[in-house]
C-alpha positions as CSV (number, residue, x, y, z in Angstrom):
1,X,-6.7,-15.2,-27.9
2,X,-8.5,-12.7,-30.1
3,X,-6.4,-10.2,-32.0
4,X,-5.8,-6.9,-30.3
5,X,-7.4,-4.1,-32.3
6,X,-5.5,-0.8,-32.1
7,X,-7.5,2.0,-30.6
8,X,-7.6,5.4,-32.3
9,X,-5.4,8.0,-30.9
10,X,-7.5,9.9,-28.3
11,X,-8.4,13.5,-29.2
12,X,-6.1,15.9,-27.6
13,X,-3.1,13.5,-27.4
14,X,0.3,14.8,-28.4
15,X,3.0,13.4,-30.6
16,X,6.5,13.7,-29.2
17,X,10.0,12.5,-30.1
18,X,12.2,10.2,-28.0
19,X,14.8,13.0,-27.9
20,X,12.2,15.3,-26.2
21,X,11.0,12.5,-23.9
22,X,14.6,11.8,-22.9
23,X,15.2,15.4,-22.1
24,X,12.1,15.6,-19.9
25,X,12.6,12.3,-18.1
26,X,16.3,12.0,-17.6
27,X,16.6,9.0,-19.9
28,X,19.0,8.6,-22.8
29,X,18.1,7.5,-26.3
30,X,19.5,4.5,-28.1
31,X,18.5,4.4,-31.8
32,X,16.7,7.1,-33.8
33,X,16.0,10.1,-31.5
34,X,13.5,11.4,-34.0
35,X,11.2,8.5,-33.5
36,X,7.8,9.9,-32.5
37,X,5.2,8.3,-30.2
38,X,1.8,9.4,-28.9
39,X,0.7,6.8,-26.4
40,X,2.1,4.3,-23.8
41,X,1.1,0.6,-23.9
42,X,2.1,-2.8,-22.7
43,X,4.6,-4.8,-24.7
44,X,1.9,-7.2,-25.9
45,X,-0.7,-4.6,-26.9
46,X,1.5,-1.8,-28.3
47,X,1.2,-0.8,-32.0
48,X,3.0,1.6,-34.2
49,X,3.2,5.1,-32.7
50,X,3.2,3.7,-29.1
51,X,6.0,3.3,-26.5
52,X,6.1,0.2,-24.3
53,X,8.2,-0.6,-21.3
54,X,9.9,-3.5,-19.5
55,X,10.3,-3.4,-15.7
56,X,9.4,-6.9,-14.7
57,X,11.9,-9.6,-15.9
58,X,9.1,-12.1,-16.5
59,X,8.1,-10.2,-19.6
60,X,11.5,-10.2,-21.2
61,X,10.4,-12.6,-23.9
62,X,7.7,-10.1,-25.1
63,X,10.3,-7.4,-25.9
64,X,11.4,-9.2,-29.1
65,X,7.7,-9.6,-30.3
66,X,6.4,-6.1,-29.5
67,X,5.0,-3.9,-32.3
68,X,5.8,-0.7,-30.4
69,X,7.7,2.1,-32.1
70,X,9.9,2.4,-29.0
71,X,10.6,0.7,-25.7
72,X,11.7,1.9,-22.3
73,X,14.4,-0.4,-20.8
74,X,17.0,-0.6,-18.1
75,X,20.6,-0.4,-19.1
76,X,21.1,-4.1,-18.6
77,X,18.2,-4.9,-20.9
78,X,19.1,-2.6,-23.8
79,X,20.4,-5.5,-25.9
80,X,16.9,-7.2,-26.0
81,X,15.7,-5.2,-29.0
82,X,17.0,-3.2,-31.9
83,X,14.0,-0.8,-31.7
84,X,14.6,2.8,-30.7
85,X,14.6,2.9,-26.9
86,X,14.8,5.1,-23.8
87,X,17.3,3.8,-21.3
88,X,16.7,4.6,-17.7
89,X,17.9,3.1,-14.4
90,X,14.3,2.8,-13.3
91,X,12.1,1.9,-16.3
92,X,8.9,2.0,-14.3
93,X,9.5,5.5,-13.1
94,X,10.4,6.6,-16.6
95,X,7.2,5.0,-17.9
96,X,5.2,6.9,-15.3
97,X,6.8,10.2,-16.4
98,X,6.3,9.4,-20.1
99,X,2.6,8.5,-19.4
100,X,2.1,11.8,-17.7
101,X,3.5,13.7,-20.7
102,X,1.4,11.7,-23.1
103,X,-1.8,11.7,-21.0
104,X,-4.7,12.8,-23.3
105,X,-6.9,13.8,-20.4
106,X,-6.7,17.5,-19.7
107,X,-6.3,18.5,-16.0
108,X,-9.5,19.4,-14.2
109,X,-10.5,23.0,-14.8
110,X,-10.3,25.1,-11.6
111,X,-13.6,26.2,-10.2
112,X,-16.8,24.8,-8.5
113,X,-19.3,22.7,-10.4
114,X,-22.8,24.3,-10.3
115,X,-24.2,21.2,-8.6
116,X,-21.6,21.1,-5.8
117,X,-22.4,22.5,-2.3
118,X,-19.6,24.5,-0.7
119,X,-20.0,26.1,2.7
120,X,-19.7,29.9,2.7
121,X,-16.8,29.8,5.1
122,X,-14.8,27.1,3.3
123,X,-11.4,28.3,2.2
124,X,-10.3,27.1,-1.3
125,X,-6.7,27.8,-2.5
126,X,-5.8,29.0,-6.0
127,X,-6.8,26.6,-8.8
128,X,-8.9,24.2,-6.7
129,X,-11.4,22.2,-8.8
130,X,-14.6,20.9,-7.1
131,X,-16.5,18.3,-9.1
132,X,-20.2,17.7,-9.5
133,X,-22.3,17.0,-6.4
134,X,-19.4,17.3,-4.1
135,X,-20.2,18.5,-0.6
136,X,-17.7,20.7,1.2
137,X,-18.5,21.4,4.9
138,X,-18.1,24.5,7.1
139,X,-14.6,25.5,8.0
140,X,-13.0,23.2,5.5
141,X,-9.6,24.4,4.0
142,X,-8.3,23.0,0.7
143,X,-4.9,23.9,-0.6
144,X,-3.9,25.3,-4.0
145,X,-4.2,23.0,-7.0
146,X,-6.2,20.3,-5.4
147,X,-8.9,18.3,-7.3
148,X,-12.0,17.1,-5.6
149,X,-13.8,14.7,-7.9
150,X,-17.6,14.2,-8.1
151,X,-19.6,13.0,-5.1
152,X,-16.8,13.6,-2.6
153,X,-18.0,14.5,0.9
154,X,-15.7,16.5,3.1
155,X,-17.1,17.1,6.6
156,X,-16.7,20.3,8.6
157,X,-13.2,21.6,9.7
158,X,-11.2,19.1,7.6
159,X,-7.9,20.5,6.4
160,X,-6.4,19.4,3.0
161,X,-3.0,20.4,1.7
162,X,-1.9,21.5,-1.8
163,X,-2.2,19.4,-5.0
164,X,-4.4,16.8,-3.4
165,X,-6.4,14.5,-5.6
166,X,-9.6,13.0,-4.0
167,X,-11.5,10.6,-6.2
168,X,-15.2,10.1,-6.5
169,X,-17.2,9.0,-3.6
170,X,-14.5,9.4,-0.9
171,X,-15.7,10.6,2.5
172,X,-13.3,12.6,4.6
173,X,-14.1,13.5,8.2
174,X,-17.1,11.3,9.0
175,X,-17.5,10.3,12.7
176,X,-15.1,7.7,14.0
177,X,-16.5,4.5,15.5
178,X,-16.6,5.6,19.2
179,X,-19.2,4.2,21.6
180,X,-19.2,3.3,25.3
181,X,-21.3,0.4,26.6
182,X,-23.7,1.0,29.4
183,X,-25.8,-2.0,30.5
184,X,-25.8,-3.4,27.0
185,X,-26.7,-0.1,25.3
186,X,-24.2,2.0,23.3
187,X,-23.5,5.6,24.2
188,X,-22.1,7.7,21.4
189,X,-18.8,9.4,22.1
190,X,-18.7,12.7,20.2
191,X,-15.8,12.9,17.7
192,X,-14.4,16.3,18.3
193,X,-11.2,16.1,16.3
194,X,-10.9,16.5,12.6
195,X,-8.8,15.2,9.6
196,X,-5.5,16.8,8.6
197,X,-4.2,15.9,5.1
198,X,-0.8,16.9,3.9
199,X,0.4,18.1,0.4
200,X,0.4,15.8,-2.7
201,X,-1.9,13.2,-1.2
202,X,-4.1,11.1,-3.4
203,X,-7.2,9.3,-2.0
204,X,-9.0,6.7,-4.0
205,X,-12.7,6.3,-4.9
206,X,-14.9,5.2,-2.0
207,X,-12.2,5.6,0.7
208,X,-13.3,6.7,4.1
209,X,-11.2,8.6,6.6
210,X,-12.7,9.1,10.0
211,X,-12.2,12.3,12.0
212,X,-10.5,12.0,15.4
213,X,-12.2,11.5,18.7
214,X,-10.2,14.0,20.7
215,X,-7.0,14.4,18.6
216,X,-6.9,14.6,14.8
217,X,-6.6,11.9,12.2
218,X,-3.4,12.8,10.3
219,X,-2.4,11.8,6.7
220,X,1.2,12.9,5.9
221,X,2.6,14.5,2.8
222,X,2.7,12.3,-0.4
223,X,0.5,9.5,1.0
224,X,-1.3,7.4,-1.7
225,X,-4.4,5.6,-0.7
226,X,-6.2,3.3,-3.2
227,X,-10.0,2.7,-3.5
228,X,-12.2,1.4,-0.7
229,X,-9.8,1.9,2.2
230,X,-11.1,2.5,5.7
231,X,-9.0,4.7,8.0
232,X,-10.2,4.8,11.6
233,X,-10.3,7.7,14.0
234,X,-7.0,9.1,15.3
235,X,-4.9,7.1,12.8
236,X,-1.6,8.7,11.8
237,X,0.0,7.8,8.5
238,X,3.5,9.0,7.8
239,X,4.7,10.7,4.7
240,X,4.9,8.9,1.3
241,X,3.3,5.7,2.6
242,X,1.2,3.9,-0.1
243,X,-1.7,1.4,0.5
244,X,-3.6,-0.8,-2.0
245,X,-7.4,-1.3,-2.1
246,X,-9.5,-2.6,0.7
247,X,-7.0,-2.0,3.5
248,X,-8.6,-1.5,6.9
249,X,-6.9,0.5,9.7
250,X,-8.5,0.5,13.1
251,X,-8.5,3.5,15.4
252,X,-5.4,5.1,16.9
253,X,-2.9,3.0,14.8
254,X,0.3,4.9,13.9
255,X,1.9,3.9,10.6
256,X,5.4,5.2,9.7
257,X,6.7,6.9,6.6
258,X,7.7,5.2,3.3
259,X,5.6,2.1,4.2
260,X,3.6,0.0,1.7
261,X,0.5,-2.0,2.6
262,X,-0.9,-4.7,0.2
263,X,-4.5,-5.0,-0.7
264,X,-7.0,-6.3,1.9
265,X,-4.5,-6.1,4.8
266,X,-5.9,-5.4,8.2
267,X,-4.1,-3.3,10.9
268,X,-5.6,-3.4,14.4
269,X,-6.0,-0.4,16.6
270,X,-3.4,1.3,18.8
271,X,-0.5,-0.4,17.0
272,X,2.7,1.3,16.0
273,X,4.4,0.4,12.7
274,X,7.9,1.7,12.0
275,X,9.1,3.5,8.9
276,X,9.8,1.5,5.7
277,X,7.7,-1.5,6.6
278,X,6.2,-3.5,3.8
279,X,3.0,-5.5,4.7
280,X,2.0,-8.2,2.2
281,X,-1.5,-8.3,0.8
282,X,-4.2,-10.0,3.0
283,X,-2.1,-9.9,6.1
284,X,-3.5,-9.2,9.5
285,X,-1.3,-7.1,11.8
286,X,-2.1,-7.9,15.4
287,X,1.0,-6.4,17.1
288,X,3.3,-3.5,16.6
289,X,6.2,-3.7,14.2
290,X,9.2,-1.9,15.5
291,X,11.8,-2.6,12.7
292,X,11.8,-2.0,9.0
293,X,11.3,-4.9,6.6
294,X,8.7,-7.0,4.8
295,X,6.1,-8.8,6.9
296,X,3.5,-11.4,5.8
297,X,0.6,-13.0,7.7
298,X,-1.7,-14.4,5.1
299,X,-2.5,-18.1,5.3
300,X,-1.5,-19.7,2.0
301,X,-4.3,-20.6,-0.5
302,X,-4.8,-24.4,-0.9
303,X,-7.5,-26.7,-2.3
304,X,-10.5,-26.6,0.1
305,X,-10.2,-30.2,1.4
306,X,-6.5,-29.7,2.1
307,X,-7.2,-26.3,3.8
308,X,-9.8,-27.9,6.0
309,X,-7.3,-30.6,7.1
310,X,-4.7,-28.0,7.9
311,X,-7.2,-25.8,9.7
312,X,-8.1,-28.8,11.9
313,X,-4.4,-29.4,12.7
314,X,-4.0,-25.7,13.7
315,X,-7.0,-26.0,16.1
316,X,-5.2,-28.9,17.9
317,X,-1.8,-27.3,18.1
318,X,-2.1,-26.5,21.8
319,X,-3.1,-30.1,22.6
320,X,-0.2,-31.4,20.4
321,X,2.3,-29.2,22.2
322,X,1.1,-30.5,25.6
323,X,1.5,-34.1,24.3
324,X,5.0,-33.4,23.0
325,X,6.1,-31.9,26.3
326,X,4.8,-35.0,28.1
327,X,6.7,-37.3,25.7
328,X,9.9,-35.3,26.2
329,X,9.6,-35.7,29.9
330,X,9.0,-39.4,29.6
331,X,12.1,-39.8,27.3
332,X,14.2,-37.6,29.6
333,X,13.3,-39.6,32.8
334,X,15.3,-42.9,31.9
335,X,18.3,-40.8,30.9
336,X,18.2,-38.9,34.2
337,X,17.9,-42.2,36.2
338,X,20.8,-43.7,34.2
339,X,22.9,-40.6,34.9
340,X,22.0,-40.8,38.6
341,X,22.9,-44.5,38.8
342,X,26.2,-43.8,37.1
343,X,27.1,-41.1,39.6
344,X,26.2,-43.4,42.5
345,X,28.4,-46.2,41.2
346,X,31.3,-43.8,40.7
347,X,31.0,-42.6,44.2
348,X,30.9,-46.2,45.5
349,X,34.1,-47.1,43.7
350,X,36.1,-44.2,45.3
351,X,38.1,-44.9,48.6
352,X,36.7,-43.5,51.8
353,X,39.1,-40.9,53.0
354,X,37.8,-41.3,56.6
355,X,38.9,-45.0,56.7
356,X,42.1,-45.0,59.0
357,X,43.1,-48.5,57.8
358,X,44.1,-47.1,54.4
């Protein structure tokens, strides 16, 4: 592999000691608390002046070789290095907080970019930032501190809570896919609901959230949606649920709170998913899930020829089941006849209580 060339420290980045990071993240310091860092990095890519982290055990071997100035570790892993380190029960959360502190990108400046189009009756809370070429429709309400990135389209009457982050190209409140069939032609059903989004929601680039047909599409507080997600009309997503890229949710599905949905998963319409359900990437959910837990429905990857053979077997499962049932009946028939014959012999060997000569 080519050598990793250190990048220059970005303009505007800060330098901070481990002691200060520990104070602000709830971690504790082992080693020199005056050690200063200015950036976060992976164990493999880190250089002097950077802080790395270990949260996945598979990378334990990289701790000893890292060139970082400091490392974030769990208490049980503190012995892996003599480098100065932050010790935290959840190293990944600690890394996230450190990354926020060291982030060189300034927050978006409040205000409306000159190229954005905002309806006169839209209500924008204090500190809202509207990016270039965004379009904010009539009657929209956006809560304080929210950031609307460039080229976002928010249709009329959508309501967005405080501190939302909506990334470039997202479309919020477009018509749901509602049509009635009349003699082979499609009759459009007006989508008269809207989209209601809670506080602290983040919506990825290119994600689409349809407005409700009669009731509203609702996204709860703290929900995190990745890029290229489709949320159909009348969908309800509970608080603090997170979904990876390319998830598709059909209309009127209800998803609980504190759920996770892996990339590329499909959730069919009108289903109900309980709180704290984890759906694996690529799964197709075809029925409601009423209990918390982890659910997977992806067909395992295999070499193409093997996959084709397995697919052929799956196509014939119904016929195989019928043959197995027939064989079970054939095997059971001699046993039943033997049992009947044994019973008849037993009865013949018994004395007849009606015989008066006995």
